[in-house]
A tleap script that builds the chain and sets N, CA, C and O, in Angstrom:
source leaprc.protein.ff14SB
mol = sequence {
  NMET LYS LYS GLN GLN GLY LEU SER LEU ILE
  GLY MET ILE LEU VAL SER ALA VAL ALA ILE
  GLY VAL ALA ILE VAL GLY MET LYS VAL VAL
  PRO SER VAL ILE GLU TYR TYR THR VAL ILE
  LYS HIE ILE LYS SER ILE ALA GLY SER GLY
  VAL SER THR VAL ALA GLU VAL ARG THR ALA
  TYR ASP ARG TYR ALA SER VAL ASP GLU THR
  PRO SER VAL ALA GLY ALA ASP LEU GLU ILE
  THR LYS GLU GLY ASN GLN ILE VAL ILE TYR
  PHE GLU TYR GLN LYS LYS ILE HIE LEU ALA
  GLY ASN VAL SER LEU LEU ILE GLU TYR ALA
  GLY SER SER SER GLY ASN GLN ARG PRO ILE
  CGLU
}
set mol.1.N position { 0.789 -1.161 -0.029 }
set mol.1.CA position { 0.013 -0.017 -0.031 }
set mol.1.C position { 0.868 1.281 0.026 }
set mol.1.O position { 1.944 1.388 0.615 }
set mol.2.N position { 0.249 2.212 -0.649 }
set mol.2.CA position { 1.025 3.527 -0.668 }
set mol.2.C position { 0.606 4.373 0.607 }
set mol.2.O position { -0.523 4.401 1.096 }
set mol.3.N position { 1.669 5.025 1.031 }
set mol.3.CA position { 1.358 5.921 2.184 }
set mol.3.C position { 0.736 7.256 1.750 }
set mol.3.O position { 1.310 7.847 0.835 }
set mol.4.N position { -0.283 7.767 2.248 }
set mol.4.CA position { -0.860 8.851 1.837 }
set mol.4.C position { -0.060 10.116 2.283 }
set mol.4.O position { 0.480 10.171 3.388 }
set mol.5.N position { -0.008 11.166 1.340 }
set mol.5.CA position { 0.614 12.407 1.809 }
set mol.5.C position { -0.228 13.536 1.515 }
set mol.5.O position { -1.088 13.451 0.638 }
set mol.6.N position { -0.032 14.673 2.235 }
set mol.6.CA position { -0.805 15.850 2.044 }
set mol.6.C position { -1.288 16.469 3.310 }
set mol.6.O position { -0.896 16.004 4.381 }
set mol.7.N position { -2.130 17.510 3.274 }
set mol.7.CA position { -2.610 18.065 4.490 }
set mol.7.C position { -3.878 17.373 4.951 }
set mol.7.O position { -4.684 16.926 4.135 }
set mol.8.N position { -4.045 17.289 6.213 }
set mol.8.CA position { -5.284 16.782 6.763 }
set mol.8.C position { -6.298 18.048 6.741 }
set mol.8.O position { -5.944 19.170 6.378 }
set mol.9.N position { -7.547 17.733 7.158 }
set mol.9.CA position { -8.536 18.853 7.205 }
set mol.9.C position { -8.142 19.789 8.268 }
set mol.9.O position { -8.284 20.998 8.084 }
set mol.10.N position { -7.647 19.319 9.392 }
set mol.10.CA position { -7.237 20.323 10.468 }
set mol.10.C position { -6.028 21.074 9.970 }
set mol.10.O position { -5.923 22.275 10.220 }
set mol.11.N position { -5.117 20.436 9.285 }
set mol.11.CA position { -3.964 21.151 8.852 }
set mol.11.C position { -4.201 22.253 7.814 }
set mol.11.O position { -3.543 23.292 7.770 }
set mol.12.N position { -5.257 21.915 6.937 }
set mol.12.CA position { -5.753 22.844 6.038 }
set mol.12.C position { -6.397 24.042 6.666 }
set mol.12.O position { -6.173 25.177 6.247 }
set mol.13.N position { -7.212 23.785 7.692 }
set mol.13.CA position { -7.891 24.898 8.391 }
set mol.13.C position { -6.760 25.834 9.081 }
set mol.13.O position { -6.826 27.062 9.026 }
set mol.14.N position { -5.780 25.176 9.695 }
set mol.14.CA position { -4.689 25.978 10.398 }
set mol.14.C position { -3.959 26.881 9.279 }
set mol.14.O position { -3.879 28.103 9.405 }
set mol.15.N position { -3.483 26.250 8.282 }
set mol.15.CA position { -2.840 26.951 7.208 }
set mol.15.C position { -3.659 28.075 6.599 }
set mol.15.O position { -3.111 29.120 6.249 }
set mol.16.N position { -4.959 27.876 6.468 }
set mol.16.CA position { -5.850 28.927 5.879 }
set mol.16.C position { -6.015 29.977 6.916 }
set mol.16.O position { -6.069 31.147 6.538 }
set mol.17.N position { -6.104 29.690 8.198 }
set mol.17.CA position { -6.230 30.750 9.272 }
set mol.17.C position { -4.961 31.582 9.246 }
set mol.17.O position { -5.044 32.809 9.273 }
set mol.18.N position { -3.858 30.999 9.197 }
set mol.18.CA position { -2.653 31.863 9.132 }
set mol.18.C position { -2.625 32.727 7.908 }
set mol.18.O position { -2.334 33.919 8.009 }
set mol.19.N position { -2.922 32.163 6.730 }
set mol.19.CA position { -2.930 32.938 5.489 }
set mol.19.C position { -3.903 34.048 5.519 }
set mol.19.O position { -3.631 35.139 5.017 }
set mol.20.N position { -5.067 33.790 6.114 }
set mol.20.CA position { -6.096 34.886 6.217 }
set mol.20.C position { -5.581 35.990 7.212 }
set mol.20.O position { -5.777 37.184 6.983 }
set mol.21.N position { -4.942 35.559 8.281 }
set mol.21.CA position { -4.480 36.514 9.182 }
set mol.21.C position { -3.399 37.416 8.664 }
set mol.21.O position { -3.390 38.610 8.960 }
set mol.22.N position { -2.436 36.836 7.854 }
set mol.22.CA position { -1.301 37.586 7.250 }
set mol.22.C position { -2.006 38.560 6.168 }
set mol.22.O position { -1.597 39.716 6.060 }
set mol.23.N position { -2.938 38.142 5.468 }
set mol.23.CA position { -3.607 38.951 4.396 }
set mol.23.C position { -4.364 40.070 5.021 }
set mol.23.O position { -4.372 41.144 4.420 }
set mol.24.N position { -5.013 39.957 6.175 }
set mol.24.CA position { -5.701 41.084 6.897 }
set mol.24.C position { -4.684 42.004 7.348 }
set mol.24.O position { -4.907 43.195 7.129 }
set mol.25.N position { -3.614 41.690 7.935 }
set mol.25.CA position { -2.587 42.529 8.453 }
set mol.25.C position { -2.020 43.331 7.277 }
set mol.25.O position { -1.806 44.541 7.348 }
set mol.26.N position { -1.802 42.621 6.248 }
set mol.26.CA position { -1.210 43.132 4.872 }
set mol.26.C position { -2.178 44.228 4.335 }
set mol.26.O position { -1.715 45.280 3.894 }
set mol.27.N position { -3.394 44.014 4.365 }
set mol.27.CA position { -4.376 44.948 3.851 }
set mol.27.C position { -4.457 46.148 4.785 }
set mol.27.O position { -4.838 47.206 4.284 }
set mol.28.N position { -4.158 46.120 6.030 }
set mol.28.CA position { -4.202 47.270 6.890 }
set mol.28.C position { -2.946 48.048 6.797 }
set mol.28.O position { -2.971 49.267 6.967 }
set mol.29.N position { -1.799 47.385 6.524 }
set mol.29.CA position { -0.505 48.053 6.483 }
set mol.29.C position { -0.127 48.669 5.164 }
set mol.29.O position { 0.608 49.657 5.165 }
set mol.30.N position { -0.569 48.165 4.055 }
set mol.30.CA position { -0.206 48.657 2.730 }
set mol.30.C position { -0.594 49.993 2.545 }
set mol.30.O position { 0.246 50.700 1.989 }
set mol.31.N position { -1.742 50.561 2.898 }
set mol.31.CA position { -2.030 51.898 2.655 }
set mol.31.C position { -1.058 52.913 3.439 }
set mol.31.O position { -0.749 53.983 2.916 }
set mol.32.N position { -0.631 52.579 4.589 }
set mol.32.CA position { 0.305 53.255 5.333 }
set mol.32.C position { 1.655 53.401 4.573 }
set mol.32.O position { 2.302 54.444 4.470 }
set mol.33.N position { 1.967 52.205 4.070 }
set mol.33.CA position { 3.336 52.098 3.379 }
set mol.33.C position { 3.267 53.021 2.100 }
set mol.33.O position { 4.175 53.805 1.822 }
set mol.34.N position { 2.133 52.872 1.351 }
set mol.34.CA position { 2.001 53.835 0.194 }
set mol.34.C position { 2.008 55.205 0.460 }
set mol.34.O position { 2.535 55.991 -0.328 }
set mol.35.N position { 1.399 55.617 1.639 }
set mol.35.CA position { 1.478 56.946 2.016 }
set mol.35.C position { 2.865 57.398 2.310 }
set mol.35.O position { 3.198 58.536 1.980 }
set mol.36.N position { 3.706 56.593 2.909 }
set mol.36.CA position { 5.115 56.856 3.236 }
set mol.36.C position { 5.869 57.165 1.909 }
set mol.36.O position { 6.531 58.195 1.780 }
set mol.37.N position { 5.745 56.241 0.939 }
set mol.37.CA position { 6.412 56.370 -0.324 }
set mol.37.C position { 5.942 57.634 -1.087 }
set mol.37.O position { 6.720 58.231 -1.831 }
set mol.38.N position { 4.645 58.043 -0.897 }
set mol.38.CA position { 4.162 59.169 -1.440 }
set mol.38.C position { 4.846 60.394 -0.864 }
set mol.38.O position { 5.218 61.291 -1.620 }
set mol.39.N position { 5.021 60.461 0.416 }
set mol.39.CA position { 5.707 61.580 1.131 }
set mol.39.C position { 7.087 61.709 0.666 }
set mol.39.O position { 7.558 62.819 0.415 }
set mol.40.N position { 7.837 60.505 0.525 }
set mol.40.CA position { 9.182 60.524 0.006 }
set mol.40.C position { 9.216 61.066 -1.400 }
set mol.40.O position { 10.142 61.830 -1.674 }
set mol.41.N position { 8.365 60.783 -2.285 }
set mol.41.CA position { 8.272 61.288 -3.593 }
set mol.41.C position { 8.082 62.705 -3.576 }
set mol.41.O position { 8.737 63.427 -4.327 }
set mol.42.N position { 7.155 63.200 -2.698 }
set mol.42.CA position { 6.938 64.738 -2.562 }
set mol.42.C position { 8.121 65.452 -2.146 }
set mol.42.O position { 8.419 66.463 -2.783 }
set mol.43.N position { 8.858 65.078 -1.157 }
set mol.43.CA position { 10.012 65.790 -0.601 }
set mol.43.C position { 11.087 65.719 -1.643 }
set mol.43.O position { 11.762 66.729 -1.844 }
set mol.44.N position { 11.318 64.591 -2.345 }
set mol.44.CA position { 12.382 64.627 -3.359 }
set mol.44.C position { 12.049 65.508 -4.443 }
set mol.44.O position { 12.962 66.138 -4.975 }
set mol.45.N position { 10.748 65.652 -4.884 }
set mol.45.CA position { 10.516 66.538 -5.955 }
set mol.45.C position { 10.625 68.030 -5.594 }
set mol.45.O position { 10.925 68.914 -6.396 }
set mol.46.N position { 10.348 68.201 -4.307 }
set mol.46.CA position { 10.473 69.707 -3.740 }
set mol.46.C position { 11.885 70.008 -3.641 }
set mol.46.O position { 12.294 71.105 -4.021 }
set mol.47.N position { 12.651 69.153 -3.176 }
set mol.47.CA position { 14.158 69.391 -2.957 }
set mol.47.C position { 14.824 69.720 -4.330 }
set mol.47.O position { 15.699 70.575 -4.473 }
set mol.48.N position { 14.336 68.986 -5.265 }
set mol.48.CA position { 14.993 69.169 -6.666 }
set mol.48.C position { 14.317 70.290 -7.497 }
set mol.48.O position { 14.788 70.575 -8.598 }
set mol.49.N position { 13.317 70.885 -7.049 }
set mol.49.CA position { 12.597 72.021 -7.833 }
set mol.49.C position { 13.247 73.329 -7.791 }
set mol.49.O position { 12.936 74.177 -8.628 }
set mol.50.N position { 14.211 73.596 -6.799 }
set mol.50.CA position { 14.874 74.868 -6.901 }
set mol.50.C position { 14.168 75.818 -5.852 }
set mol.50.O position { 14.401 77.024 -5.944 }
set mol.51.N position { 13.403 75.401 -4.957 }
set mol.51.CA position { 12.934 76.298 -3.906 }
set mol.51.C position { 13.972 76.763 -2.996 }
set mol.51.O position { 14.918 75.997 -2.809 }
set mol.52.N position { 13.957 77.883 -2.401 }
set mol.52.CA position { 15.203 78.280 -1.660 }
set mol.52.C position { 14.957 78.619 -0.194 }
set mol.52.O position { 15.891 78.712 0.602 }
set mol.53.N position { 13.616 78.812 0.164 }
set mol.53.CA position { 13.393 79.220 1.615 }
set mol.53.C position { 12.618 78.179 2.285 }
set mol.53.O position { 11.921 77.408 1.624 }
set mol.54.N position { 12.699 78.108 3.583 }
set mol.54.CA position { 11.988 77.177 4.350 }
set mol.54.C position { 10.455 77.336 4.186 }
set mol.54.O position { 9.755 76.326 4.116 }
set mol.55.N position { 9.931 78.536 4.125 }
set mol.55.CA position { 8.562 78.796 3.975 }
set mol.55.C position { 8.096 78.270 2.602 }
set mol.55.O position { 6.988 77.742 2.496 }
set mol.56.N position { 8.914 78.405 1.565 }
set mol.56.CA position { 8.514 77.918 0.202 }
set mol.56.C position { 8.352 76.404 0.148 }
set mol.56.O position { 7.469 75.828 -0.488 }
set mol.57.N position { 9.357 75.785 0.930 }
set mol.57.CA position { 9.452 74.271 1.055 }
set mol.57.C position { 8.106 73.825 1.713 }
set mol.57.O position { 7.398 72.957 1.203 }
set mol.58.N position { 7.790 74.480 2.896 }
set mol.58.CA position { 6.691 73.987 3.593 }
set mol.58.C position { 5.354 74.349 2.855 }
set mol.58.O position { 4.400 73.590 3.027 }
set mol.59.N position { 5.213 75.399 2.082 }
set mol.59.CA position { 4.038 75.651 1.368 }
set mol.59.C position { 3.906 74.687 0.254 }
set mol.59.O position { 2.823 74.137 0.054 }
set mol.60.N position { 5.012 74.432 -0.532 }
set mol.60.CA position { 4.996 73.460 -1.648 }
set mol.60.C position { 4.588 72.116 -1.103 }
set mol.60.O position { 3.764 71.423 -1.700 }
set mol.61.N position { 5.171 71.728 0.061 }
set mol.61.CA position { 4.717 70.412 0.550 }
set mol.61.C position { 3.275 70.386 0.937 }
set mol.61.O position { 2.571 69.405 0.701 }
set mol.62.N position { 2.836 71.458 1.528 }
set mol.62.CA position { 1.383 71.471 1.985 }
set mol.62.C position { 0.458 71.368 0.727 }
set mol.62.O position { -0.613 70.770 0.831 }
set mol.63.N position { 0.811 71.892 -0.372 }
set mol.63.CA position { 0.065 71.746 -1.755 }
set mol.63.C position { 0.068 70.319 -2.150 }
set mol.63.O position { -0.979 69.742 -2.443 }
set mol.64.N position { 1.229 69.737 -2.163 }
set mol.64.CA position { 1.286 68.256 -2.510 }
set mol.64.C position { 0.521 67.416 -1.661 }
set mol.64.O position { -0.159 66.507 -2.138 }
set mol.65.N position { 0.576 67.655 -0.372 }
set mol.65.CA position { -0.088 66.871 0.582 }
set mol.65.C position { -1.657 66.942 0.452 }
set mol.65.O position { -2.378 65.948 0.535 }
set mol.66.N position { -2.111 68.239 0.236 }
set mol.66.CA position { -3.535 68.391 0.023 }
set mol.66.C position { -4.050 67.656 -1.208 }
set mol.66.O position { -5.173 67.154 -1.182 }
set mol.67.N position { -3.278 67.574 -2.277 }
set mol.67.CA position { -3.718 66.946 -3.462 }
set mol.67.C position { -3.784 65.365 -3.300 }
set mol.67.O position { -4.755 64.715 -3.688 }
set mol.68.N position { -2.678 64.808 -2.699 }
set mol.68.CA position { -2.667 63.421 -2.612 }
set mol.68.C position { -3.138 62.910 -1.242 }
set mol.68.O position { -3.116 61.699 -1.018 }
set mol.69.N position { -3.557 63.774 -0.328 }
set mol.69.CA position { -4.234 63.459 0.902 }
set mol.69.C position { -3.317 62.601 1.714 }
set mol.69.O position { -3.614 61.437 1.983 }
set mol.70.N position { -2.115 63.209 2.139 }
set mol.70.CA position { -1.217 62.576 3.084 }
set mol.70.C position { -1.273 63.300 4.353 }
set mol.70.O position { -0.470 64.213 4.541 }
set mol.71.N position { -2.118 62.997 5.228 }
set mol.71.CA position { -2.376 63.722 6.467 }
set mol.71.C position { -1.351 63.487 7.558 }
set mol.71.O position { -1.301 64.251 8.522 }
set mol.72.N position { -0.506 62.419 7.433 }
set mol.72.CA position { 0.328 62.073 8.555 }
set mol.72.C position { 1.593 63.060 8.694 }
set mol.72.O position { 2.242 63.165 9.734 }
set mol.73.N position { 1.823 63.678 7.659 }
set mol.73.CA position { 3.067 64.638 7.550 }
set mol.73.C position { 2.473 66.039 7.090 }
set mol.73.O position { 1.856 66.113 6.027 }
set mol.74.N position { 2.660 67.120 7.882 }
set mol.74.CA position { 2.342 68.449 7.427 }
set mol.74.C position { 3.511 69.228 7.153 }
set mol.74.O position { 4.576 68.837 7.629 }
set mol.75.N position { 3.479 70.293 6.444 }
set mol.75.CA position { 4.586 71.065 6.143 }
set mol.75.C position { 5.333 71.592 7.446 }
set mol.75.O position { 6.555 71.741 7.405 }
set mol.76.N position { 4.676 71.851 8.504 }
set mol.76.CA position { 5.318 72.246 9.712 }
set mol.76.C position { 6.038 71.071 10.416 }
set mol.76.O position { 6.818 71.277 11.346 }
set mol.77.N position { 5.760 69.850 9.954 }
set mol.77.CA position { 6.534 68.708 10.587 }
set mol.77.C position { 7.883 68.457 9.848 }
set mol.77.O position { 8.655 67.611 10.298 }
set mol.78.N position { 8.187 69.160 8.738 }
set mol.78.CA position { 9.423 68.845 7.958 }
set mol.78.C position { 10.577 69.610 8.713 }
set mol.78.O position { 10.416 70.700 9.264 }
set mol.79.N position { 11.680 68.954 8.673 }
set mol.79.CA position { 12.933 69.540 9.184 }
set mol.79.C position { 13.846 69.802 7.944 }
set mol.79.O position { 14.264 68.887 7.234 }
set mol.80.N position { 14.108 71.061 7.751 }
set mol.80.CA position { 14.724 71.477 6.436 }
set mol.80.C position { 16.075 72.003 6.685 }
set mol.80.O position { 16.173 72.971 7.439 }
set mol.81.N position { 17.138 71.491 6.146 }
set mol.81.CA position { 18.520 71.879 6.309 }
set mol.81.C position { 19.109 72.165 4.852 }
set mol.81.O position { 18.437 71.979 3.837 }
set mol.82.N position { 20.351 72.609 4.839 }
set mol.82.CA position { 20.968 72.859 3.642 }
set mol.82.C position { 22.388 72.243 3.727 }
set mol.82.O position { 23.211 72.651 4.546 }
set mol.83.N position { 22.635 71.271 2.871 }
set mol.83.CA position { 23.969 70.639 2.785 }
set mol.83.C position { 24.647 71.097 1.530 }
set mol.83.O position { 24.195 70.673 0.467 }
set mol.84.N position { 25.661 71.899 1.517 }
set mol.84.CA position { 26.316 72.464 0.358 }
set mol.84.C position { 25.332 73.501 -0.294 }
set mol.84.O position { 24.916 74.480 0.326 }
set mol.85.N position { 25.011 73.225 -1.522 }
set mol.85.CA position { 24.109 74.104 -2.218 }
set mol.85.C position { 22.654 73.409 -2.334 }
set mol.85.O position { 21.733 73.927 -2.965 }
set mol.86.N position { 22.563 72.299 -1.719 }
set mol.86.CA position { 21.303 71.511 -1.847 }
set mol.86.C position { 20.467 71.572 -0.555 }
set mol.86.O position { 20.996 71.493 0.554 }
set mol.87.N position { 19.150 71.716 -0.739 }
set mol.87.CA position { 18.128 71.633 0.308 }
set mol.87.C position { 17.959 70.295 0.580 }
set mol.87.O position { 17.833 69.499 -0.350 }
set mol.88.N position { 17.935 69.856 2.003 }
set mol.88.CA position { 17.674 68.456 2.422 }
set mol.88.C position { 16.464 68.465 3.345 }
set mol.88.O position { 16.467 69.176 4.350 }
set mol.89.N position { 15.516 67.758 3.055 }
set mol.89.CA position { 14.216 67.743 3.889 }
set mol.89.C position { 14.104 66.364 4.617 }
set mol.89.O position { 14.146 65.303 3.993 }
set mol.90.N position { 13.957 66.440 5.982 }
set mol.90.CA position { 13.862 65.275 6.718 }
set mol.90.C position { 12.474 65.300 7.281 }
set mol.90.O position { 11.870 66.350 7.499 }
set mol.91.N position { 11.957 64.020 7.525 }
set mol.91.CA position { 10.684 63.846 8.270 }
set mol.91.C position { 10.704 62.595 9.023 }
set mol.91.O position { 11.476 61.695 8.693 }
set mol.92.N position { 9.922 62.480 9.997 }
set mol.92.CA position { 9.639 61.320 10.848 }
set mol.92.C position { 8.337 61.281 11.498 }
set mol.92.O position { 7.915 62.315 12.017 }
set mol.93.N position { 7.645 60.202 11.532 }
set mol.93.CA position { 6.289 60.164 12.179 }
set mol.93.C position { 6.039 58.735 12.532 }
set mol.93.O position { 6.762 57.848 12.079 }
set mol.94.N position { 5.016 58.483 13.343 }
set mol.94.CA position { 4.526 57.216 13.827 }
set mol.94.C position { 3.238 56.974 13.270 }
set mol.94.O position { 2.452 57.919 13.193 }
set mol.95.N position { 2.892 55.783 12.850 }
set mol.95.CA position { 1.504 55.398 12.424 }
set mol.95.C position { 1.103 54.240 13.224 }
set mol.95.O position { 1.760 53.199 13.258 }
set mol.96.N position { -0.100 54.456 13.934 }
set mol.96.CA position { -0.649 53.255 14.859 }
set mol.96.C position { -1.791 52.678 14.018 }
set mol.96.O position { -2.705 53.376 13.580 }
set mol.97.N position { -1.683 51.386 13.826 }
set mol.97.CA position { -2.630 50.759 13.010 }
set mol.97.C position { -3.385 49.723 13.878 }
set mol.97.O position { -2.785 48.776 14.387 }
set mol.98.N position { -4.760 49.930 14.041 }
set mol.98.CA position { -5.554 49.061 14.916 }
set mol.98.C position { -5.650 47.589 14.247 }
set mol.98.O position { -5.989 47.525 13.065 }
set mol.99.N position { -5.417 46.632 14.829 }
set mol.99.CA position { -5.487 45.286 14.150 }
set mol.99.C position { -6.868 44.607 14.737 }
set mol.99.O position { -7.869 44.457 14.036 }
set mol.100.N position { -6.795 44.281 15.899 }
set mol.100.CA position { -8.111 43.736 16.562 }
set mol.100.C position { -8.112 43.872 18.072 }
set mol.100.O position { -7.079 43.781 18.736 }
set mol.101.N position { -9.375 44.105 18.616 }
set mol.101.CA position { -9.457 44.238 20.046 }
set mol.101.C position { -8.474 45.329 20.540 }
set mol.101.O position { -8.524 46.475 20.092 }
set mol.102.N position { -7.570 44.932 21.487 }
set mol.102.CA position { -6.599 45.846 22.035 }
set mol.102.C position { -5.249 45.723 21.382 }
set mol.102.O position { -4.251 46.134 21.976 }
set mol.103.N position { -5.169 45.174 20.178 }
set mol.103.CA position { -3.959 44.895 19.580 }
set mol.103.C position { -3.674 45.922 18.426 }
set mol.103.O position { -4.453 46.048 17.482 }
set mol.104.N position { -2.607 46.591 18.542 }
set mol.104.CA position { -2.261 47.603 17.459 }
set mol.104.C position { -0.864 47.360 17.038 }
set mol.104.O position { -0.059 46.742 17.734 }
set mol.105.N position { -0.590 47.887 15.828 }
set mol.105.CA position { 0.835 47.832 15.268 }
set mol.105.C position { 1.319 49.240 15.137 }
set mol.105.O position { 0.638 50.071 14.537 }
set mol.106.N position { 2.476 49.541 15.678 }
set mol.106.CA position { 3.045 50.842 15.541 }
set mol.106.C position { 4.224 50.807 14.637 }
set mol.106.O position { 5.175 50.070 14.894 }
set mol.107.N position { 4.202 51.577 13.582 }
set mol.107.CA position { 5.263 51.673 12.615 }
set mol.107.C position { 5.811 53.132 12.670 }
set mol.107.O position { 5.090 54.127 12.591 }
set mol.108.N position { 7.176 53.149 12.816 }
set mol.108.CA position { 7.893 54.397 12.843 }
set mol.108.C position { 8.576 54.772 11.465 }
set mol.108.O position { 9.566 54.145 11.087 }
set mol.109.N position { 8.066 55.740 10.767 }
set mol.109.CA position { 8.573 56.096 9.535 }
set mol.109.C position { 9.585 57.219 9.654 }
set mol.109.O position { 9.467 58.067 10.539 }
set mol.110.N position { 10.605 57.236 8.753 }
set mol.110.CA position { 11.623 58.297 8.719 }
set mol.110.C position { 12.155 58.278 7.431 }
set mol.110.O position { 12.350 57.214 6.843 }
set mol.111.N position { 12.445 59.529 6.870 }
set mol.111.CA position { 13.094 59.597 5.520 }
set mol.111.C position { 13.554 61.014 5.246 }
set mol.111.O position { 13.249 61.947 5.989 }
set mol.112.N position { 14.246 61.142 4.233 }
set mol.112.CA position { 14.854 62.339 3.754 }
set mol.112.C position { 14.915 62.433 2.277 }
set mol.112.O position { 14.840 61.424 1.575 }
set mol.113.N position { 15.056 63.681 1.770 }
set mol.113.CA position { 15.091 63.803 0.338 }
set mol.113.C position { 16.441 63.352 -0.286 }
set mol.113.O position { 16.539 63.137 -1.494 }
set mol.114.N position { 17.491 63.217 0.593 }
set mol.114.CA position { 18.761 62.791 0.170 }
set mol.114.C position { 18.954 61.284 0.226 }
set mol.114.O position { 19.905 60.731 -0.328 }
set mol.115.N position { 17.943 60.588 0.970 }
set mol.115.CA position { 18.175 59.171 1.129 }
set mol.115.C position { 18.828 58.863 2.291 }
set mol.115.O position { 18.756 57.687 2.647 }
set mol.116.N position { 19.518 59.714 3.047 }
set mol.116.CA position { 20.294 59.448 4.236 }
set mol.116.C position { 19.377 59.751 5.376 }
set mol.116.O position { 18.470 60.581 5.306 }
set mol.117.N position { 19.686 58.973 6.521 }
set mol.117.CA position { 18.989 59.191 7.827 }
set mol.117.C position { 19.299 60.638 8.399 }
set mol.117.O position { 20.231 61.320 7.974 }
set mol.118.N position { 18.511 61.007 9.309 }
set mol.118.CA position { 18.644 62.280 9.921 }
set mol.118.C position { 19.918 62.317 10.677 }
set mol.118.O position { 20.244 61.287 11.267 }
set mol.119.N position { 20.701 63.385 10.742 }
set mol.119.CA position { 21.977 63.369 11.489 }
set mol.119.C position { 21.622 63.396 12.925 }
set mol.119.O position { 20.651 64.023 13.347 }
set mol.120.N position { 22.479 62.658 13.720 }
set mol.120.CA position { 22.312 62.540 15.138 }
set mol.120.C position { 22.806 63.845 15.695 }
set mol.120.O position { 23.859 64.350 15.305 }
set mol.121.N position { 21.970 64.432 16.688 }
set mol.121.CA position { 22.265 65.664 17.329 }
set mol.121.C position { 22.667 65.453 18.688 }
set mol.121.O position { 22.963 66.412 19.401 }
savepdb mol mol.pdb
quit
């Protein structure tokens, strides 16, 4: 006789439960990640656009944020420095994502227009 191989019914239920759990967490996290990459895209385009003052950078970012609806970061939250002749824009924020009951996921986002992390002060 051949020995049977494969998943049992209980095994299939457990694998399905884990896959559904991962899919639900993914569906809740993906919009936050998309928002982060949208913010990165905005600050890189602003840094490369030739704006020269802090007020212009903040105003330009607020315009971008209102169009793409990225409420996690406002123009006032940006840290703007100048390295050489280039403007570098830093930001960081936290996003709390409710999963179920009293369980939440906290993601700390940080980025800059130069691709480097914020300098340690």
